[in-house]
C-alpha positions as CSV (number, residue, x, y, z in Angstrom):
1,M,66.1,76.5,336.1
2,Y,67.5,74.5,333.0
3,Y,69.1,71.2,333.3
4,S,67.6,69.4,330.3
5,N,64.3,69.4,328.1
6,N,62.8,66.9,330.9
7,D,64.2,68.7,334.3
8,V,63.1,72.3,334.7
9,R,63.0,73.2,337.8
10,V,61.3,76.0,340.0
11,E,64.3,77.5,342.1
12,E,64.6,80.8,344.8
13,K,67.2,83.4,343.9
14,P,67.7,86.5,344.8
15,K,66.1,89.4,342.8
16,P,69.0,90.8,340.4
17,K,70.2,94.0,342.0
18,I,70.6,97.3,339.1
19,G,73.8,99.2,338.0
20,P,73.2,102.8,337.6
21,G,72.6,102.3,333.8
22,E,70.2,99.3,334.0
23,L,66.3,98.7,334.4
24,L,65.2,95.8,336.5
25,V,62.2,94.2,334.9
26,K,58.9,92.4,336.2
27,V,58.8,90.3,333.7
28,N,54.4,89.7,332.6
29,S,55.6,86.8,329.5
30,S,58.2,85.3,328.3
31,G,57.8,83.0,325.0
32,I,59.9,79.7,325.1
33,C,61.7,79.0,321.4
34,G,62.2,76.3,319.8
35,T,65.9,76.9,320.1
36,D,65.1,76.4,324.3
37,V,64.7,73.0,323.7
38,V,68.0,72.0,321.8
39,E,69.7,70.4,324.0
40,W,73.2,69.8,322.7
41,Y,73.6,73.7,322.1
42,R,73.7,74.9,325.9
43,R,74.4,71.1,327.3
44,N,78.0,72.4,328.8
45,R,76.6,75.3,330.3
46,V,73.6,73.9,332.5
47,P,72.0,74.9,334.6
48,L,71.2,78.3,333.3
49,V,67.4,80.5,333.5
50,L,66.6,80.6,329.5
51,G,63.8,82.5,328.0
52,H,64.0,85.6,325.7
53,E,61.4,86.0,323.9
54,I,60.2,88.8,326.8
55,A,57.8,91.4,327.9
56,G,57.1,93.1,331.1
57,E,56.7,96.3,333.4
58,I,59.7,97.7,334.4
59,A,60.0,97.6,337.8
60,E,63.6,100.1,339.1
61,I,65.7,102.1,337.1
62,G,69.5,102.7,337.3
63,G,69.8,106.4,338.4
64,I,71.9,107.4,335.0
65,V,68.9,106.3,332.8
66,K,66.6,108.8,331.7
67,K,65.0,107.3,328.4
68,Y,62.6,105.3,330.5
69,K,60.6,105.6,333.6
70,I,59.0,102.9,336.5
71,G,56.0,101.5,334.7
72,D,57.0,101.6,331.2
73,R,55.5,98.2,328.8
74,I,58.8,96.8,327.3
75,S,60.3,94.3,325.6
76,A,63.8,93.8,324.5
77,S,66.7,92.0,323.1
78,H,68.9,90.1,325.2
79,H,71.8,90.1,322.3
80,V,72.4,93.6,321.3
81,P,75.3,94.3,318.5
82,C,78.1,97.4,318.9
83,N,76.7,98.9,316.0
84,A,80.5,100.0,315.3
85,C,82.6,97.1,314.2
86,H,83.9,95.7,311.0
87,Y,80.6,93.3,311.3
88,C,78.4,95.9,312.2
89,L,79.3,98.5,309.2
90,A,79.2,95.6,306.7
91,G,75.2,94.9,307.8
92,H,75.9,91.5,309.7
93,H,75.1,93.1,312.9
94,T,74.0,89.0,314.6
95,V,77.9,88.2,314.1
96,C,79.5,90.7,315.9
97,D,81.2,89.6,318.6
98,T,79.0,91.9,321.1
99,L,76.3,90.6,320.2
100,R,76.8,87.2,321.3
101,K,78.2,87.9,324.7
102,T,75.4,90.1,325.9
103,S,72.6,88.1,327.8
104,F,69.9,88.8,330.4
105,D,70.2,88.2,334.5
106,P,69.2,85.7,335.1
107,G,66.7,85.1,331.8
108,G,62.8,85.6,330.8
109,F,61.8,82.2,332.7
110,S,62.0,84.4,336.1
111,E,59.8,87.1,338.2
112,F,62.4,89.3,337.4
113,L,64.9,90.1,335.1
114,R,67.9,92.7,335.0
115,I,68.8,94.1,331.5
116,P,72.6,95.2,331.2
117,A,73.8,98.7,330.4
118,I,75.2,98.1,326.8
119,N,71.7,96.3,326.3
120,V,70.0,99.7,327.5
121,E,72.7,102.1,325.8
122,K,72.5,99.8,322.4
123,G,68.8,100.0,321.2
124,G,67.8,97.0,323.2
125,V,64.5,98.1,324.8
126,Y,61.3,98.8,323.2
127,L,57.9,100.5,324.4
128,L,54.9,98.4,323.6
129,P,52.3,100.8,322.7
130,E,49.0,100.7,324.7
131,D,47.3,98.1,321.9
132,V,49.7,95.3,322.3
133,S,49.7,92.9,325.0
134,F,52.3,91.2,326.5
135,E,51.8,87.9,325.2
136,E,52.0,89.5,321.3
137,A,55.0,91.4,322.6
138,T,56.7,87.6,323.0
139,F,56.9,87.6,319.5
140,I,59.0,90.6,318.6
141,E,62.2,88.9,319.3
142,P,61.2,85.6,316.7
143,L,59.5,87.8,314.3
144,A,62.4,90.2,313.8
145,C,64.6,87.0,313.3
146,V,62.3,86.3,310.5
147,L,62.1,89.8,308.9
148,R,65.9,90.2,308.5
149,S,66.0,86.4,306.8
150,Q,63.8,87.7,304.6
151,K,65.4,90.3,303.8
152,R,68.7,88.2,303.6
153,S,67.3,85.9,301.0
154,G,67.2,88.4,298.4
155,Y,63.7,87.3,297.6
156,K,61.3,89.3,294.8
157,K,58.6,89.9,294.8
158,G,56.1,87.3,293.1
159,Q,57.9,84.2,293.0
160,T,57.9,81.1,295.1
161,V,58.4,80.2,298.4
162,L,58.4,76.9,299.9
163,I,58.9,76.7,303.8
164,I,60.1,73.4,305.3
165,G,58.4,73.4,308.6
166,S,55.6,74.5,309.7
167,G,56.3,75.3,313.8
168,I,56.1,78.7,315.2
169,S,59.6,80.1,312.5
170,G,57.3,78.5,309.5
171,L,54.0,80.0,310.5
172,L,55.5,83.7,310.5
173,H,57.1,83.1,308.0
174,I,54.2,81.9,305.9
175,Q,52.2,85.5,307.6
176,L,54.9,87.8,306.7
177,A,55.5,86.7,303.0
178,K,51.6,87.3,302.6
179,A,52.0,90.3,303.9
180,R,55.0,91.2,301.8
181,S,53.0,90.1,298.8
182,F,55.1,87.3,297.7
183,G,54.0,84.7,294.6
184,K,53.0,81.3,296.2
185,I,53.3,80.3,299.4
186,I,53.6,76.9,299.7
187,A,54.3,74.8,303.3
188,T,55.6,71.2,304.8
189,D,55.5,69.5,308.0
190,I,55.1,66.3,308.8
191,N,52.5,67.3,311.4
192,D,49.0,67.2,309.9
193,Y,47.5,69.9,313.1
194,R,50.8,72.1,311.7
195,L,49.9,71.7,308.4
196,K,46.2,72.8,309.4
197,M,47.9,75.9,311.0
198,A,49.6,76.8,307.6
199,S,46.8,76.7,306.2
200,Q,44.8,78.9,308.5
201,F,48.0,81.6,308.0
202,G,48.1,81.5,304.8
203,A,49.6,78.6,303.0
204,D,48.3,78.5,299.5
205,L,49.7,74.6,299.3
206,T,50.7,72.2,302.4
207,I,52.3,69.0,301.9
208,N,52.8,66.3,304.2
209,A,56.4,65.8,303.9
210,K,56.5,62.6,303.8
211,E,54.9,62.7,300.0
212,N,57.3,63.7,297.6
213,I,57.5,67.3,297.7
214,S,59.3,68.3,294.2
215,E,56.5,66.7,292.5
216,K,53.9,68.5,294.4
217,V,55.6,71.8,294.0
218,K,56.0,71.3,290.5
219,K,52.7,70.1,290.0
220,F,51.6,73.3,292.0
221,N,53.5,75.6,290.2
222,D,53.4,75.2,286.3
223,N,55.7,72.5,286.2
224,A,58.3,75.0,288.2
225,L,60.6,74.7,291.3
226,A,60.5,77.0,294.5
227,D,62.6,80.0,293.3
228,L,63.1,80.3,297.3
229,V,63.5,77.3,300.4
230,I,63.4,78.1,303.9
231,L,64.1,75.4,306.1
232,C,62.8,75.9,309.2
233,T,63.6,72.2,310.5
234,G,67.4,71.1,310.7
235,A,66.5,68.0,309.9
236,K,68.6,65.8,307.5
237,P,65.9,64.7,305.1
238,A,64.3,68.4,305.1
239,I,67.7,69.6,303.7
240,E,67.1,67.1,301.6
241,Q,64.0,67.5,300.3
242,A,65.2,71.2,300.1
243,L,67.9,70.6,297.2
244,K,65.7,68.6,295.2
245,S,63.0,71.3,295.4
246,V,64.7,74.4,295.0
247,D,64.8,75.7,291.1
248,R,67.3,77.2,288.8
249,G,68.8,80.3,290.2
250,G,66.8,80.1,293.2
251,T,67.9,79.8,296.8
252,I,67.8,77.9,300.0
253,L,67.9,79.9,303.2
254,F,68.6,77.8,306.6
255,F,66.5,79.4,309.1
256,A,66.8,76.9,311.6
257,S,69.9,74.5,313.4
258,T,70.7,71.4,313.0
259,K,71.4,68.3,315.3
260,E,74.9,68.9,316.3
261,G,77.6,67.8,313.9
262,L,75.8,67.5,311.2
263,T,77.6,67.4,307.8
264,F,76.1,67.4,304.6
265,L,77.8,66.4,301.0
266,L,77.4,67.9,297.3
267,S,78.3,68.0,293.9
268,V,79.8,70.8,293.3
269,N,79.1,70.8,289.5
270,E,76.0,69.4,289.5
271,F,74.3,71.3,292.2
272,F,76.3,74.7,292.2
273,W,77.9,75.3,288.7
274,K,75.6,74.7,286.4
275,N,72.5,76.0,288.4
276,E,73.6,78.8,289.8
277,V,71.9,78.1,293.5
278,T,72.6,79.7,296.2
279,L,73.1,78.6,300.0
280,T,72.3,80.9,302.7
281,S,71.6,81.6,306.1
282,S,70.6,84.3,308.8
283,Y,70.8,84.3,312.7
284,A,69.5,86.5,315.3
285,A,67.9,90.0,314.4
286,N,69.1,93.7,315.2
287,P,67.2,96.4,317.3
288,Q,65.7,98.3,314.3
289,E,64.9,94.7,312.8
290,H,63.3,94.3,316.3
291,L,61.3,97.5,316.4
292,D,60.5,96.6,312.4
293,A,58.6,93.3,313.8
294,L,57.0,95.3,316.9
295,E,55.3,97.4,313.7
296,L,54.0,94.7,311.8
297,I,52.2,93.3,315.1
298,R,51.2,96.9,316.1
299,D,49.6,97.2,312.9
300,K,48.2,93.5,312.7
301,K,50.2,92.8,309.5
302,V,51.3,89.6,311.3
303,N,48.7,88.3,313.5
304,V,51.0,86.3,316.7
305,K,47.7,86.5,318.6
306,S,46.4,83.5,316.9
307,M,49.4,81.5,317.4
308,I,49.3,81.7,320.5
309,T,48.3,78.3,322.0
310,H,49.3,77.7,325.5
311,C,49.6,80.4,328.2
312,L,50.9,78.8,331.7
313,G,52.5,79.6,334.9
314,L,56.0,79.4,336.3
315,N,54.9,76.2,338.6
316,E,53.9,74.2,334.9
317,I,57.1,75.5,332.9
318,Q,58.1,71.7,333.0
319,K,54.7,71.0,330.9
320,G,56.0,74.4,328.6
321,F,59.4,72.2,327.8
322,K,57.6,69.3,326.6
323,L,55.1,70.5,324.6
324,V,57.3,72.7,322.9
325,S,60.2,69.5,322.4
326,E,57.1,66.7,321.5
327,A,55.9,69.4,318.4
328,K,52.6,67.7,318.4
329,E,49.4,70.0,318.7
330,S,51.4,73.3,320.2
331,I,52.2,76.8,318.4
332,K,53.4,79.3,320.5
333,V,53.7,78.2,324.3
334,I,54.0,81.1,326.8
335,I,55.4,81.2,330.3
336,E,53.6,83.8,332.8
337,P,55.6,84.4,335.3
338,Q,53.8,86.9,338.1
339,R,50.9,84.2,338.0
């Protein structure tokens, strides 16, 4: 039960009861997402059970469910789109009103959770191949978000990408960029441990964010700036670095949330009118993108297993939240409620 980053308690609740079209899942693994430690984002909704990067086994099945059986190994989406509204039909599934209202009961940091009928009906449950572990399956949702955002960026093969922030999402961006034959891949962070991980997972150049990033990019990239800049941190200095590091005709992709209420002033004439720079964003992912992410993990095109640094039981969940919120020497922290 989450009250704040420094107050995550283990409490007893009744096992959820399921309806005719629903599933009860025994949660084996649930990843702590970077958004789980953004306190302002859920300040008015605490206490609540978090956890949306889940994998487990079906423990009970509603009477009208035909596609799944007890014992099936699955992952699932906590949010699902309606697939019929104006936004879904235009390809913007993740701004669908239905997607923003759907969720698990109670959440992935629990021994059991109920998957509502709408999540089952709309394709939000994914059978896991035997060669994909529960721990690896916790990456399906974050990798799907990365996959969607790179598609939305309009990136073209061979271009130079700069990834600002080398936490879990930044490292997934690096790996996917490598798998999709991007050109030069440059990564930044203020943490030397994460810069080391960025090199390990495929960055051609790493830069400490305290340095002059744009100059380092130009020196490495034949005097040109980056065609695509992906912001995997919402810190204001990072946004300033992105604006200085994007080339004419390039794109800045806002992938991470910022601090509450952060605003930014730009010169339209200097930045947009003359240079044709695009600012875009991406949020969440649709069911097909989850399936595409699962395929990438199954085929080992993205190495998620090596990104796991901690697996903890529910009794250590406070330690897990501390590791993720401090963002020092951890990458993927997974909670295993059945321990």
